[in-house]
N, C-alpha and C positions, 0 to 999 in steps of 0.2 A: 499522139492526139488524144485529148482528154475526153473520156466518155461523158455523154449527157444522158441522165436518167430519162426514161421514156415518159415519165409524167411531166418532166420540164421541157420536153421538145415541142415544137409548133406542129400540131397535127393538121395535115390537109383535110378539110372537113367536107369537101365536095358539096358546097351549099346548093340546095335545089333552086332551079330557076323556072319551074313550071309545075303545074298541078301533078303531072305524071311522076316527075323526079322527086317531088315532095311527099306524095301519098301513095304511090304505086311502086316505082322502082326506087324506093327511098333507101338511103343508106344511114339514116338516123336511127340509132337503137331504139328510140321511144316508138317511133312510128312502125318499126318492124315488130316491136313487143306487142303493139295494139293489133297489128295484123295477125300474129300468132294467136293472140287472145280471142279475137273474133272468130277465127277459123275453128279453133279448138271448141269454142262455146256452141258453135253451129253444129259441129260433128258430134259434140256431146248430147245435144238435144235429139239428134237422130237415135243415139243409143238410148236416151231416156224414153223415147217413144216405143222403142224395141222391147224395153223391160216392161213397159205398160202392156204390151200385147202378150208377152209371156205370162204376166200375172193373170190377164183376163183369162187365159186358158186354164191356168192352174186353179183360180178361184171359182171359175164357172165353166167346167168342162163341157163339152158337147154343145156348147151355145153358139160358138162363132165358126162357121163353116170354112172361112178363109184361113183359119189357123190350123193348118195341116200338120201331121208329125214332122214332115220334113222341114216345113216353114219354121216350126217351133225350134228345131235344132239349129237353123240358120240364124234365127233371132238370138239364141243364147251365144252363138259363136261371135257374131258381129257385135253385140252388146258388151261382151267381155272384152274384146280386143280394142274396140274404140276407147272404151272408159279408160283402161289401163294404159294404153300407148298414145293414142291420138288425142285424148283429152288431158288426163292428168299430167303425163310426161311433158306434152306440148306446152300445156298452160303454165305449169310451175317452172319449167326451165326456160322454154322458148318465150313464153310471156313475161312472167315476173323476173326471170333471170336477165332477159335482155333489158327490161326497163330499169331494174335496180342496180345491177352491178356497176356501170359507169358512175351512176349518180352517188351510190353509197361509198365508193372508194375515191371519188373525187377526180374521175377521168372525163375527158371531153366526149368520148364515144368509145365504142369497142376497138380493139387494136386493129382488126381486119374488117372494116365496115362493108366492104364489097362482098366479102365472103359471108358476112352476116346476112346481107340481103339474099344471096344465093341460097343460104340455109333455109329461109322462109319458103322461097319458091319451090325448093325441093320437097319440103314438108307439105306444101299445098299439092304438089303433083302427086305425092303419096296418098293423100286423102281423096284426090280426084280418081286415082286407080282403085282405091278400095270401094268409093261409092259406085264406081262402074260396075262392080260385081252384082249389084242389085239388078242390072239391066241386061246381063249376058244369059245366054241359054243355060238353064238349070239354076240360075241364081247364085247367091254367095255360098261360100262353103259352110257346111253344117258339121264339121269335124270337132266342134268344141274350141274354146279359145286357145287351148293348149296345142291344137293341131296335131295330135299324136298319129304317126304312122303305125301300122299300115293302113289303117281304115281311112285316114284322111284323103287317100288318093285312089281308093278302090271304088268300083261300082257298088251302088247301094248307099253310099254316103251322099246326102244332098250337096250339090256343088262340087262333085268330085272332078269335074273337067275344068271348066273355065274358073269357077269360083276359087278353087284353091291356088290356082296359078297366079290370079290376080292378087290374092291375099299375100302370097310369099313374095311377089315382085313389090307390092306396096311397102311390105315391111323392109325389104332391102333398100328402097329409095328412102324410107323414112330414117334408117340408120345412117345413111350417107348425109341427110340433112342434120341429123343430131351430131354427127362427127364434126361438120364444119362449124356448127354453133358451139359445141363443147370445146373445141381447141380455141376458139375465140374467148370463151368464159375464162378458162384456165389461164391463158396468156394475159388477159386483161387484169385478173386478180393478182397474178404474181409480177407483172411488169409495169402496170400502168396506174398504181396507186399514187395518190397525191403526196406532197410532203407532209411528213408526220404520221400518215396512215400506215403504222406497223401491222403485221398479222394480228397481233394481240389487241389492236384497237378496231378491228373490223367488227361490224355488227354481226350477230349470229346468223342473220338471213344470209349474208355472204358466205359465212363458213358452211351452212347447209347446202347452198347452191353449188359452191366450189367442190365440196366432197362428193356430193351427188353427180356432178359432172365427171369427176375422175372415175367413179364407179361406172357410170355409162360408158366412158371410153374404153374401159377394160371389159365390161360385160357384154355390150351390144354385139361386138364381133362373134361371139358364141352363137347368138341368134342369126347373125347374117350368114355365117358358114352353114348352119342348119337349114336355114331358108334355101340356100343355093343348092345344097346336096339334095334336099327333098325335091326341089324343082328338077334336078337332073334325074332323080328317080322317076318322076312323074313323066317327063318329056322325052328323054332318050333311054329310059329302062336301066339305068345303073341300079345298084343294090346297096346303097349305103345303109339304108334303114329297113330294107324290104327283105324278109327271109323267104325261103322257099315256101309257097303256099298255093292253096287251091281256093278259087273264088268263083262261085256260081257254078260249081262243077267242072271248071277248067283249071288246068295246071298253068300258072302264070310264069313268065320268063324271068323270075327273080330268084336269087339264091345267095345265101350267106350274109345278108344284111342283119343289123341289130336294132329293132325298135327302141330298146332301152337306151341306146347310145343317144338317139333323138332326145329322149327324156332328160338324160344328163346334160345335154348341150343346152336344152330349153330352160332347164331350172338353174343351170349355172349362170344363165342371164336372168331368169325369172325371180329368183330370191333377191339378187342385188337390186332388181327392178323395184321391189317393194320399198327399198331404202332410197332408190333415185326419186321416188315420190315422196317418201316420208322425211328425208333429211331437209329438203327446202321447207317443207311444212313445219318441222321442228323449229327451224331458224325464224321463219316469219311469225310463228305464234309466239315465240320468245320476245321478239320486238314488239308485238302487239300488246302482250300482257304487261311488259315493262312500262310502255308509254301510257297506257290507260290505268294502270295501277299507281302511276306516279312514284315508281320505285325501281332502283337499280335491279338488274337481273341477278338472282342469287347464284353465286358460284360460278361466274363468267368462264374462268379457266377450266373448271370441271366440265362445264357445258361444251367447250370447245373440243376437249379430249374425249368427251362421250361421243361426240358427232363423228370424230376420227376414229375411235374404237368401233363404233357400230359399222362404219364403212369398211374397216379391214375385216371385222368378223362376218360380215354378211357374204363373204365369198367361200365360208367353210360351213354353211349350213343348208346348201341347197337340196340335198337329198332327203330332207324331212318332208319333202313333197312326194317322195317315192317310196314310202315304207310298204305299200302293197305291190310293189313292182317286181318283187322276187330278189331283192338284194340280199347279200349275206348279212346274217344277223349282227356281225360285228360292225359292219357299216352303220346299222341302225343305232347301235350304242353310241358310235362316235358322233353322229349327227344329232341325236337326242341330246348329247352332252354339250355340243357347241351351241344348240338352240337355247338351252337354259343359260349359258354363259352370256350370250347376246342380250338376254333380258336384263343383265346387270346395268350396263351403261344406259339402256332404255329407261330402267326404273330410276336411275339417277336423274335423268331429264325430268321425269315426272315429279320427283320430289322437289326439284328446283323450281319448277314452275309453280307448285303449290306453295313453297316458301317465298316465292317472289310475290305471291298474292297476300301472304301473312302480314297483317298489320299495314298493307298498303292502303293508299287513299284511292280506292277503287271507283272508277267511274263506269257505270254499267251502260255504256254506249254500245251501239250495234256491233262494232268490231270486237269489243270485249265480250259481249254475249257469245259470239261465234267462238272466240278463243277459249272461253271457259266450256262451252259445249263440246269443243274438240277434246279438252282434257277428260271429261266424262266418257265420251265414246271411245277415246283411245285406250284408256284404262280398261274399259269393258272388253274391247277387242283384243288387247294384250293378254288379259287373264284367260280368255278362251283359247288364246294360242298356246298357253302352257299345256293345256289339255291335249292339243294336237301334236305338240312337240314330243310327247311321249309315246313311244312305239305301241305299248300294250293298249293305251286308250285310243290311239288314232286308228288302229285296225278296225274296230267296229264302227268308229264314227266317220271314217273316210267314205266319200261319196254319199253322205247323208246331208240333210239341211243344216246340220251343225256347222259343217264346213262353209257353207254359203253364209250363215249368220256371221261366223268369225271373219271371214275374208272381207265381207262388206262392211263390217264394223271397223276393222282396222285398215283397210286399203280402200274402201269407197267413202264411207260417211266421214271419217276423221279427216282425211286431206281435203274433202270438199267443204267441211266446216272451216278449215284453215283458208281455203280459196275465198270463201265468202267473207271471212274476217279480213283478209288482205285486200279484197276488192273495195269493201267499205272503208278501210283504213286509208288506202293510197288513191281511191277515186278522186278525192279533192286535188291531189298533186297532179294526177293525170289530166283533169278537165277544168280545174279552178271552181268546181261547183260541188256542193254537198248533196249526198243522197238524202231522200226523204227519211226522216227518223221513224216516223209512225209506220210506213210501209216496211222499213227495214226489220222493226221488232215483229210485226206480223209474220214477216218471212221467216225470221229466226224461230219463233215459237212453233209455227206449222211444221218447219223442217225438223227441228230437233225433236219434239215430241212424236211427230209422224214417223220418223225413222226408228224410235224405240217400238212403236207399234208394229212396225214391219219386222224388225229383226230380233227382238226378244222372243216372241213365239217361235221363231225358226229354231231356236236352240231346243225348245221342247219337241218340236217335229224331228229334229236330228236324233234326240234320244229315243224316240219312238221307232227310229229306223227308217223314216220316210226318205227315200232316195232322191238325190237332186238329178237334174237333166232329164227326168221322165216327162213325157208329154202327158200322160194321164196315169192316175193310180189304179183306176178300175176297182175291182172288188177284192183287193188284196187283203188276206185274212189278218195280217198282223197290224194293218193300219185301221184304227177305229174311226167311227163316224166323226168323232170330234175333230180329227185331223183335217178332214175335208171342210168343216165349218170354219176351222182356223185358217186355212188357205184363203177362204172367201173373205175373211176379216182382214187378213194381210194385204189382199188385192185391193179392197177399198181404201186401206191406209195409203197403200203405194200410189194410187190414183190421186188421192188428196195431195200427197206430198209432191207428186209430179206436177199437179196444177198449180201448187203454191209458188212453183218457180217462175210462173208467169208474173207474179207479183214483183219478183226480183228484176225480170227483164224490163218490165214497164218502169220500174224505178230508175234503172240505168239509163234508159233512152229518154224518159221524161225529164230527168234531172239535168241532162245535157244542156237543155235550153232553160228550164224553169227552177232548177235547183238553186238554193241560197249561195251567193258568192262565198267561196272558202276563205279568202284572204290569204295571208302568208302564215303557214304552219299552223293550221287551225287546232291540231291536237296538242300542241306545245312539245313536239318531239325534238330529240337531240341529235339524231343522225344526219348526215350531210345532205341527203336527198331533199330535205325540207329547208336547206339553207340556200337554195339557188337564188339568183337575183330576180328571176322571173318565175311565176306559177300560172300555168304549167311551164316547166323549163324550155327554154328555146334551143335550137340547134347549136350544139357546142356546150350547152348546159351552163357554163360558168361565166360568161362574159369575158372581159379582157384577161382576167387573172385567175388561176386555179386557187382553191382554198388551201389553207394551211390547217393541219389537225393538230391539236394540242391535248387531246384527252380521249378517253374511250367513249362509246356511244351510249352510256347509261348513267350519266350525271343527273339523276332525278333526285328532288327534295334534298339537295346538299344543305346541311345546316349553315346558317349564316348568309346564304346566297339570296340575292334580291329576288330571284324568280324560283319557281320549283322546277326548273330544268336549266342546264347549261349546254349549249349547242357545242358539238365537237370542235368547231373552228372559232370558238371564242377564246381569246387569250387568257391565260390565268389571272393576270392583273385585272382584267376587265370584269371577270366573273366573281372571284372571291379568292382572296390570298391563300386560303387554306385548302381549297378544292384540289383534290389529288387525282392521280391517273390510276384508277383501280384496276384498269385493265392491263397494266404493264406496258413495256416499251420493247419487248422482244421482237 
């Protein structure tokens, strides 16, 4: 019996017949993506408020009685974990991954729509469990977002009882949700591409999401087993991570465990997690830059292989987070070397973005502003990463505000810049409306300049030796008065940046009804998601027949062509007889 390719098979779409099946228990990847996005943005706003509370304490100590030392540590922990896992990972992969993969590869939906639906509801359950920790006795855990044992589960740590248990259970549920979604993404990309959509014709957004998903499927199990092992240590008294110790004058019933083992498991997940967030951002910013510069992406194949190389190398750099943990110095040399090596494919991507802009017909619309802002913040964060990747420099800078500044520039500000660029770019596709341009530019400049006002001074604080995670500095001799004034300035900047996000939220919801109609393909993009018969795309995406792809996704400003873009599904004869397929056919 002859095999029929998955892209050519008739997919059972489970058309919705009621409000509930269309918008709640939906199996349409686009609705699921928006569910992911709204949930992630909500929980991200919670984390934003927590960061504001932390900054109030640091900038104006002894002013707010309700911010106690224990509460401060809880804010630090919940802010970090929410931002990294429940906002960035969920929004980039669960939100944009769900929305864009079937549209960009020419599929009608994900290969497993029902499992896709379940992945969102498991994610929502993980968020509910996490948020519940604010309301249990003792409140959420204050162990720091890395949750290091033994202190994470010992008396004296805020939330050492209910808080840490709910955090670990929530992480386990989140990983189950990610695994269901991730298997869907990988299978859809490999098996459900439409006719002509070869791997080397896929947009870089899909390459970034695909590689990040593979990383997650390999790295998240390390976090899952470490969460389960710590739960067992906490609940039934095993000693996976707990050595023999005395707490509050009592000998505890632990012996033989290794706290450093947890650090290895956590960072074996934790460093690929940086690229689980970064790689989708790399792909999306590449597509935004090419579209709004009206120029093909420079070095497409090099960009693809750089994404793949970064994904592979991300598994051999994890212990550069552990230079102060007492590792053998030989390990430090190895991980410092691999950290410098992974900078090479990352630098290639930065050069290619800049060369894509070079001599392009740049349209400084809001998505482009955020994309260029990303290049600035990412270069800045990457350069400070070279400092911390070197053992001898990292030792004095570890646990200072230099680390906070580096981590937030490369892992916080940079991907959030891309998220904003992506939302402004793809919002017309999702809603059929344009976001307000004036509000968008105000949002960009307040966010971009404000983040520099926050994080540039933190590098200086780090060189002074100001420690991170401290509730209050007090009258520490080596910290000058200027550092306290600088902390107050940083706090004011942070509050302004936080408040400026209200402009974005107002713009998103106001434009749903009052935004200018987007029409079909308002940016003049070439990739498949903009070529659907309907905007926004309907259930099934493509009407009676799937598209056929004839070229790569970056035919902008082709000499002799009638327009300055040629869609991927436009036949060669209709476009221009000499327009080639620079992406290859592999």
